[in-house]
C-alpha positions in Angstrom: 34.2 52.4 -160.4 33.2 56.3 -159.9 36.5 57.8 -161.8 35.6 55.1 -165.0 32.0 56.2 -164.5 33.2 59.6 -164.9 35.6 59.8 -167.7 32.7 57.1 -169.7 30.1 59.9 -169.4 32.5 62.5 -171.2 32.8 60.0 -174.5 28.8 59.4 -174.7 27.2 61.6 -177.4 24.0 61.0 -179.2 21.2 59.1 -179.6 20.2 57.0 -183.0 17.2 56.7 -185.2 16.0 53.6 -187.2 17.1 53.1 -190.6 15.6 55.6 -193.2 16.8 55.4 -197.2 15.6 58.9 -197.8 17.7 59.9 -194.6 21.1 58.5 -195.4 23.8 61.4 -195.4 26.7 59.3 -196.6 28.1 56.2 -195.0 31.6 54.4 -193.5 32.9 51.4 -194.7 29.4 50.8 -196.5 27.7 51.3 -193.2 24.9 53.6 -193.3 25.0 57.2 -191.3 21.6 58.7 -191.2 20.8 62.6 -191.2 18.4 62.0 -188.6 21.3 60.8 -186.3 24.6 63.0 -187.5 21.4 66.4 -185.9 20.6 64.3 -183.1 24.3 64.2 -182.1 25.4 68.0 -183.6 22.1 69.7 -181.8 23.3 67.6 -178.1 27.0 68.6 -178.3 26.3 72.4 -179.6 23.9 73.6 -177.2 24.2 74.7 -173.5 27.8 75.5 -174.0 28.9 78.8 -171.9 30.2 80.5 -174.9 29.1 80.9 -178.5 31.8 80.9 -180.0 32.6 76.9 -179.4 29.0 76.5 -181.6 29.7 74.8 -184.8 27.8 74.6 -188.1 26.6 71.4 -189.6 29.6 71.5 -191.8 31.8 72.8 -189.1 30.8 69.7 -186.9 31.2 67.3 -189.4 34.9 66.2 -189.0 34.1 65.5 -185.2 31.4 63.2 -185.9 33.0 61.3 -188.3 36.3 60.8 -186.4 33.9 59.3 -183.4 31.9 56.9 -186.4 35.2 55.7 -187.2 36.7 54.7 -183.7 33.4 53.4 -182.5 32.8 51.1 -185.9 37.0 50.3 -185.7 35.6 48.9 -181.6 33.1 46.8 -183.5 35.5 45.4 -185.7 37.7 44.3 -183.1 34.9 42.4 -181.2 34.9 44.5 -178.0 31.2 44.9 -178.2 31.4 40.9 -177.5 33.7 40.6 -174.6 32.2 39.9 -171.3 33.1 42.9 -169.5 31.3 45.1 -172.0 28.2 43.1 -172.0 27.9 43.1 -168.4 28.3 46.9 -168.2 25.6 47.7 -170.7 23.8 45.2 -169.3 23.8 46.8 -165.9 23.1 50.3 -167.4 19.9 49.0 -169.7 18.8 47.8 -166.2 18.9 51.5 -164.8 17.5 53.1 -167.8 15.0 51.0 -168.1 13.8 51.1 -164.7 11.1 53.9 -164.9 9.3 52.4 -168.3 9.0 49.5 -166.1 6.6 51.2 -163.8 3.2 53.0 -163.8 4.4 56.5 -162.8 1.2 58.4 -162.6 1.0 62.3 -162.3 -1.4 64.8 -162.9 -1.5 68.7 -164.6 -1.5 69.5 -160.6 1.4 67.8 -159.9 2.8 69.9 -162.3 1.7 73.3 -161.4 2.6 72.0 -157.9 6.4 71.9 -159.0 6.5 74.9 -160.5 5.0 76.6 -157.9 7.6 75.2 -155.2 10.6 76.0 -158.2 9.0 79.8 -158.0 9.1 79.9 -153.9 12.0 79.0 -151.0 10.7 77.1 -147.9 13.6 77.9 -144.9 12.9 74.8 -142.0 14.6 72.6 -139.1 13.9 69.2 -138.7 14.3 66.5 -136.1 15.0 63.0 -137.6 14.3 59.6 -135.7 15.5 57.1 -138.2 13.3 53.9 -139.0 14.1 51.3 -141.6 11.9 51.2 -144.8 11.0 47.1 -144.1 10.7 47.9 -140.2 8.1 45.7 -138.2 4.8 47.3 -137.2 6.0 47.7 -133.9 9.1 48.6 -134.2 7.3 52.1 -136.7 4.8 52.2 -133.9 7.5 52.9 -131.0 9.3 55.3 -133.4 6.1 56.7 -134.4 5.2 57.5 -130.6 8.9 58.9 -129.8 8.4 61.6 -132.6 5.2 62.4 -131.3 6.3 63.0 -128.1 9.0 65.6 -128.7 5.9 67.2 -130.8 4.0 67.5 -128.1 7.4 69.1 -125.9 7.9 71.6 -128.9 4.5 72.8 -129.6 4.3 73.5 -125.4 7.1 75.7 -125.5 10.3 73.9 -126.0 12.7 74.9 -128.1 12.7 73.3 -131.6 16.0 73.5 -132.5 17.7 72.1 -129.0 15.3 69.3 -128.9 16.5 68.8 -132.4 20.5 68.9 -131.1 19.5 66.6 -128.1 17.5 64.1 -129.8 17.8 64.4 -133.8 19.6 61.2 -135.6 20.4 63.5 -138.9 24.4 63.8 -137.7 24.4 67.1 -138.8 21.8 68.3 -136.1 25.0 68.7 -133.7 26.2 71.3 -135.7 23.4 73.2 -137.1 20.3 72.4 -134.6 18.1 70.4 -137.4 18.1 74.0 -139.5 18.2 73.4 -143.0 18.2 76.7 -145.0 16.3 77.4 -147.8 15.3 75.1 -150.1 12.6 74.5 -153.0 11.5 71.7 -155.9 13.5 68.6 -156.3 16.2 69.5 -153.4 14.9 67.6 -150.6 12.4 64.3 -150.3 9.2 64.1 -151.7 7.5 63.8 -149.1 9.5 65.8 -146.3 9.2 68.4 -149.6 5.6 68.4 -150.1 5.1 68.3 -145.6 7.7 71.6 -145.7 5.6 73.2 -147.8 1.8 73.0 -146.7 3.3 73.5 -143.1 2.2 77.1 -142.4 4.9 79.4 -141.0 6.2 79.3 -137.5 3.9 75.5 -137.3 5.1 72.0 -136.3 4.0 69.7 -139.1 2.6 66.2 -138.2 5.3 63.4 -138.3 6.3 62.7 -142.1 7.8 59.6 -142.9 10.4 58.7 -145.7 12.7 56.5 -146.2 15.5 57.7 -143.6 12.8 57.7 -140.9 10.2 60.1 -139.0 10.7 63.4 -139.7 9.2 66.7 -137.5 9.2 70.0 -139.9 9.8 73.4 -138.1 8.9 75.9 -140.7 10.8 79.1 -139.9 10.3 81.3 -143.0 8.8 81.0 -146.8 9.8 84.0 -149.4 9.8 84.1 -153.2 12.5 82.7 -155.1 15.4 85.0 -156.4 16.0 82.9 -159.7 19.7 82.4 -160.3 22.9 84.3 -160.3 26.2 83.9 -161.4 29.0 86.1 -159.9 33.0 86.3 -159.0 34.8 86.2 -156.1 37.7 86.4 -154.5 38.8 84.8 -151.8 41.1 84.5 -148.9 40.4 81.1 -147.2 40.3 80.5 -143.6 40.4 77.1 -142.3 38.3 75.7 -139.4 39.8 76.6 -135.6 42.2 79.4 -137.0 43.7 81.8 -134.8 42.5 85.0 -134.8 46.1 86.5 -135.8 45.2 84.4 -138.6 42.0 86.0 -139.2 43.5 89.0 -138.8 46.3 88.4 -141.4 43.5 87.2 -144.2 41.1 90.2 -143.4 44.3 92.9 -143.8 45.4 90.7 -147.2 41.8 90.8 -148.3 40.8 94.8 -147.7 44.3 95.8 -149.5 42.7 93.9 -152.8 39.7 96.1 -152.3 41.4 99.5 -152.3 43.3 97.4 -155.6 39.5 97.4 -156.9 38.3 100.7 -155.8 40.9 102.1 -157.4 39.9 100.5 -160.6 42.5 97.3 -160.7 41.2 94.5 -163.1 38.8 92.2 -160.7 39.7 89.3 -163.2 43.2 89.7 -163.0 43.2 90.0 -159.2 41.3 87.2 -159.2 43.1 85.3 -160.9 46.5 86.0 -158.8 45.3 86.2 -155.6 42.3 84.3 -154.8 42.6 81.1 -152.7 39.4 79.8 -154.7 42.3 78.0 -157.4 38.9 76.7 -159.6 37.1 80.1 -160.1 40.7 82.2 -160.0 41.1 80.1 -163.4 38.3 81.7 -165.0 38.8 85.1 -163.4 36.6 84.5 -160.2 33.9 83.6 -162.1 31.7 80.6 -160.4 28.8 78.3 -162.0 25.3 79.8 -161.7 23.6 79.2 -158.2 20.2 80.3 -157.0 19.1 81.7 -153.2 18.6 78.1 -152.2 21.7 76.3 -153.6 24.6 78.4 -152.0 25.4 79.0 -148.2 22.9 82.2 -146.9 26.1 84.3 -146.1 27.6 84.1 -149.8 24.0 84.0 -151.2 22.5 86.9 -149.6 26.1 89.4 -150.4 25.6 88.1 -153.8 21.7 89.0 -154.5 21.8 92.3 -152.8 23.7 93.1 -155.4 21.9 95.7 -157.7 23.4 95.6 -161.1 25.3 93.4 -163.1 29.3 94.7 -162.4 28.3 95.7 -158.8 31.2 94.6 -156.9 30.6 93.8 -152.8 32.2 95.2 -149.3 34.1 92.5 -148.0 31.8 89.5 -146.4 32.7 87.0 -144.3 31.6 83.2 -144.5 32.7 80.0 -143.0 35.0 79.3 -145.7 36.9 82.4 -145.0 36.6 86.5 -146.6 35.3 87.3 -150.0 34.7 90.2 -152.4 32.1 89.4 -154.8 31.4 91.0 -158.2 27.8 90.2 -159.8 28.0 89.7 -163.6 24.2 88.2 -164.4 21.1 87.2 -162.7 18.0 86.0 -164.3 14.8 85.1 -163.0 13.2 82.0 -162.8 11.9 80.6 -166.2 8.3 80.5 -167.2 5.8 77.5 -166.8 6.2 77.0 -170.8 9.6 76.3 -170.6 10.2 74.3 -167.6 7.1 72.6 -167.9 8.8 69.4 -170.2 11.3 69.7 -167.4 9.0 69.5 -164.8 7.1 66.1 -166.3 10.2 64.4 -166.6 11.3 65.0 -163.2 8.2 63.5 -162.3 8.2 60.6 -164.2 11.2 59.0 -163.2 10.4 59.4 -159.5 8.1 56.8 -157.9 8.3 58.8 -154.5 6.5 61.9 -156.5 4.5 59.9 -158.7 3.2 57.2 -156.0 3.5 54.7 -158.7 1.3 51.8 -158.5 2.8 48.3 -159.9 -0.8 46.8 -159.9 -2.1 50.0 -162.2 1.7 49.2 -164.8 0.1 45.6 -164.4 -3.5 46.2 -165.6 -2.3 48.5 -168.3 -0.3 46.0 -169.4 -2.6 43.5 -169.8 -4.9 45.8 -171.7 -2.5 46.8 -174.0 -1.4 42.7 -174.6 -5.3 41.9 -174.7 -4.3 39.7 -171.8 -6.2 36.1 -171.5 -6.7 34.0 -168.7 -8.2 30.5 -169.3 -11.3 29.7 -168.1 -10.1 26.9 -166.2 -7.0 28.5 -164.5 -8.5 28.9 -161.3 -9.8 25.1 -160.9 -6.2 24.2 -162.1 -4.4 26.2 -159.2 -6.6 24.8 -156.8 -5.8 20.9 -157.2 -2.3 21.9 -158.7 0.6 19.7 -157.2 4.0 21.0 -159.4 5.7 17.4 -158.3 2.3 16.1 -160.6 1.2 17.8 -163.6 -0.6 16.2 -166.1 -0.8 18.7 -168.9 3.0 20.3 -168.6 1.9 22.2 -172.0 -1.7 23.2 -171.2 -2.1 27.1 -171.7 -2.4 28.8 -168.7 -3.0 32.4 -170.0 -2.1 34.4 -173.3 -0.9 37.9 -174.3 0.4 39.8 -177.2 2.1 36.7 -179.6 2.7 34.9 -176.1 1.1 31.7 -174.6 2.2 30.9 -171.1 2.2 27.0 -170.2 1.9 25.0 -166.9 5.5 24.0 -167.6 6.4 27.8 -167.5 4.7 28.4 -164.2 6.3 25.0 -162.5 9.7 26.5 -163.8 9.0 29.4 -161.9 8.0 28.2 -158.8 11.1 26.0 -158.5 12.9 29.1 -159.1 11.8 30.5 -156.3 11.0 27.3 -154.0 11.8 29.6 -150.7 9.0 31.6 -151.2 6.7 31.4 -148.4 3.8 32.8 -150.7 0.4 31.0 -151.2 0.0 29.3 -154.6 -2.5 32.0 -155.9 0.1 34.5 -154.4 2.9 32.6 -156.4 0.6 32.7 -160.0 -0.3 36.7 -160.0 3.3 37.5 -159.0 4.3 34.9 -162.5 1.8 36.6 -164.4 3.3 40.1 -163.6 6.9 39.0 -164.0 6.0 37.2 -167.9 4.1 41.0 -168.5 7.0 42.7 -167.2 9.8 41.3 -169.1 7.8 41.1 -172.4 7.9 44.7 -171.9 11.7 44.9 -170.7 12.5 43.1 -174.1 10.5 45.6 -176.7 11.3 48.9 -175.0 13.4 49.6 -177.8 10.7 49.2 -180.1 8.3 51.1 -177.8 10.0 54.1 -176.8 12.6 55.9 -179.1 14.1 57.7 -176.5 15.3 54.5 -174.5 16.4 53.2 -178.1 18.8 56.4 -178.4 20.0 56.4 -174.9 21.1 52.8 -175.5 23.0 53.6 -178.4 24.5 56.3 -176.4 25.5 54.0 -173.7 26.5 51.2 -176.1 28.8 53.3 -178.4 30.2 55.9 -175.2 31.3 52.4 -173.1 33.0 51.3 -177.1 34.5 54.9 -177.5 36.2 54.6 -173.9 37.4 51.3 -174.0 39.3 51.7 -177.0 40.2 54.9 -176.6 41.4 53.5 -173.0 43.5 50.7 -175.5 44.6 53.1 -178.4 45.7 56.6 -176.5 45.5 57.1 -172.9 47.3 53.7 -172.0 49.6 53.6 -174.7 50.7 57.4 -174.3 51.5 56.4 -170.8 53.1 53.4 -171.1 55.2 54.8 -174.3 58.2 56.5 -172.2 60.8 55.7 -175.7 57.4 57.1 -177.8 57.1 60.2 -175.2 60.8 60.6 -174.9 61.4 61.0 -178.8 57.9 63.6 -178.7 59.3 65.9 -176.1 62.8 66.3 -178.1 60.9 67.1 -181.3 58.0 69.1 -179.5 60.7 70.8 -176.6 59.8 74.4 -176.1 56.4 74.0 -176.3 55.5 74.1 -172.5 58.3 77.4 -171.1 58.7 78.7 -167.2 57.8 81.9 -167.4 60.0 84.3 -166.0 61.6 83.0 -163.1 63.6 84.2 -159.8 66.6 81.9 -158.7 67.9 82.2 -155.6 67.4 82.3 -151.7 64.7 84.0 -149.9 65.0 84.5 -146.7 63.6 86.5 -143.5 65.4 87.4 -140.4 64.4 88.3 -136.9 67.2 91.2 -136.5 70.0 92.7 -138.3 72.5 90.9 -136.4 71.1 87.4 -137.5 71.3 88.9 -140.9 74.8 90.0 -140.8 75.6 86.5 -140.0 73.2 85.1 -143.1 75.6 87.7 -145.2 78.4 86.8 -144.0 78.0 82.7 -144.7 76.4 82.9 -147.8 79.0 85.4 -149.0 81.8 82.3 -148.3 79.8 80.1 -149.8 77.0 80.7 -152.0 76.8 77.0 -152.9 75.2 75.7 -149.6 71.8 74.3 -149.5 68.9 75.7 -147.3 69.4 73.0 -145.0 73.3 73.3 -144.9 72.4 77.3 -144.1 69.9 76.9 -141.9 72.1 74.5 -139.6 74.9 77.2 -139.6 72.2 79.5 -138.6 71.2 77.3 -136.0 74.8 77.1 -134.1 74.7 80.8 -133.4 71.1 81.6 -132.5 67.8 79.8 -131.2 65.9 82.7 -132.9 63.6 81.5 -135.9 65.2 82.3 -139.0 62.7 81.3 -142.2 65.2 80.3 -145.0 64.4 79.0 -148.1 66.1 78.5 -151.6 64.9 77.6 -155.5 62.6 78.3 -158.3 59.6 81.1 -157.9 57.0 82.0 -160.8 54.7 85.1 -160.1 52.2 83.9 -157.6 54.6 81.5 -155.9 55.9 83.4 -153.1 54.7 87.2 -151.3 58.6 88.4 -150.9 59.7 87.6 -154.0 56.6 88.9 -156.0 57.3 92.3 -153.9 60.7 92.7 -154.3 61.3 91.3 -157.8 57.9 92.2 -159.6 56.7 94.9 -157.6 53.8 93.2 -155.6 52.0 93.7 -152.4 54.2 93.8 -149.9 53.3 91.5 -147.9 52.0 91.5 -144.2 54.7 91.7 -141.3 57.3 92.5 -143.8 60.6 94.2 -142.2 63.0 96.2 -144.8 66.2 94.9 -145.1 65.8 92.0 -142.9 63.5 90.1 -145.3 65.6 89.6 -148.2 66.5 87.9 -151.7 69.3 86.6 -153.2 69.5 85.7 -156.9 68.5 86.6 -160.3 65.4 87.0 -162.5 65.8 83.9 -165.3 64.2 84.8 -168.7 61.5 82.1 -169.8 63.4 78.6 -170.6 61.8 75.4 -171.9 60.4 72.8 -168.9 61.9 69.5 -168.7 59.7 66.6 -169.3 60.0 65.5 -165.9 58.6 69.1 -164.7 55.8 69.3 -167.3 55.1 65.5 -168.1 51.4 65.5 -167.6 51.7 68.2 -170.4 53.2 65.8 -172.4 51.5 63.2 -171.8 48.4 65.1 -172.7 50.2 66.5 -176.2 51.4 62.8 -176.9 47.5 61.3 -176.5 46.3 64.2 -178.9 49.2 63.2 -181.4 48.4 59.8 -181.1 44.8 60.0 -181.5 45.5 62.5 -184.7 47.5 59.4 -186.1 45.2 56.9 -185.3 42.3 59.0 -187.2 44.9 59.1 -190.0 45.1 55.4 -190.4 41.4 55.1 -189.5 40.1 57.0 -192.6 42.8 55.3 -195.1 41.3 51.7 -193.2 37.6 52.5 -193.8 36.1 54.6 -196.5 34.1 57.8 -195.7 31.4 58.9 -198.0 29.7 61.8 -197.2 27.1 64.3 -198.9 28.1 67.5 -198.0 25.1 68.9 -199.4 22.4 67.2 -197.2 24.5 68.7 -194.1 24.8 71.9 -195.7 20.4 72.4 -195.1 20.6 70.9 -191.6 19.7 74.5 -189.6 22.3 75.5 -187.2 21.9 76.1 -183.6 
């Protein structure tokens, strides 16, 4: 489900507006396309890109937009928006998206300015957690509260806080980190915890604070100004936990040799691509995503933020993950309040823990908005109410907006909640709340354009995902005959680079090296297992034997002897050797590059499908209106 959700989000585009005759820029199969719809999609998909060169003009984006609309239209024509699984999935998304709109999220200017202050300042703290379920009884709550107050008393009287955390905290990580959380800022902790941490002076221990996890004590260790964000590149030599000192020494030698090359003018990006163990960033020359000082492990963060200028390079540093050389790419401060205000308001509005929303305030607001009126005789009706003997089932109990709610409706509600232990009066209040909330829910699209746009995103995104899966992804993966034919037409698209083919052997001494030479001279077609077996018949010493195809970067010894790469550690001249030949670049077989060719085949199928859709459905576009849209 997580995998499906990730893929689905990749196919969600933008939002859509209500029909407006003056905004039509064209049509697909007679269905109008609105300028606002196109413009929203265009801006959403061309902002926040890493490279400005990836941005498109409105006219340049038009083909992508039309292709997208054609696919969604085809899915609708095939009835994919009526199948049960689609309806159920869209309903689930709607419930999630609607939730913030069905609560009374209260926030003030002070909350927004407080949040910005916390964005610009970081707190370092440790904590002790005693777990307590949110629905715990008053007795259990009091019991846990007394326990955590006893721990606070011990800490105030001189007991080491971190030792207490390691011994008593029910946060599983406390056994290793002694409760120390490092630095954090706004929105990185649950709100009650965050607030208490910022309100507690440095060096002091807070009173117990209740969150959804239980009760916490917070020991504030430090506060500092936030350093903004930084983007760096790094070269990493990874160290697994509990490695030997010899492995650490070897890793240090490797990265020290890379540091020498960098200092002598070698290209940092190229060295990262070839030698960094962080393969994710290595593909991009070692460049990592932006991070804040509170969003990275301290050893790496401190070294990164200590670099004064763009392009500066750190000495070799060590973190819990290995050795690193860091190059500063760019740094930016925390954005001004004016730029972040809307972001902060949105974060507060959507988070009930921050807003401390009140359902009753929300219901009162709805009553006022929809002119709620309770019938005068409703109270007397409730006092004598018996759901088994309703005299006037159509009698109106209350009204709001264009609705009149009757006794019959209330009886249905009671039957639905027949196991409730609440009094009739309490049930009636819940009934009113349900009716008002349901009505509000039904009208969210009419009241809130953002909600309508977002639901349209999900609607079209699910359809696009489903039809793409059917027409492209599954088809390409299952059509072995079509894939084979596609490969034959495109053979040579994916090539092996220059490779070495042959033996890679490391012998402990000259006697064994001579033995290996003798065996290979008599039969060079042996498998590596057969060669190893023959060598074992003459010695118990360890001989490292391998045979195969090697590109640059696959094997240190091959890199050194074939492509003049770095000399491997512990290299023994003459005893560590290769036997074989360099091979010029050649096409990969279908099996060797199956994933790549399936991806290419999917792209081919998609292009052919789009051609069919453009023939099937008439597309009309007024390019003059498209050109009038301002480019991002």
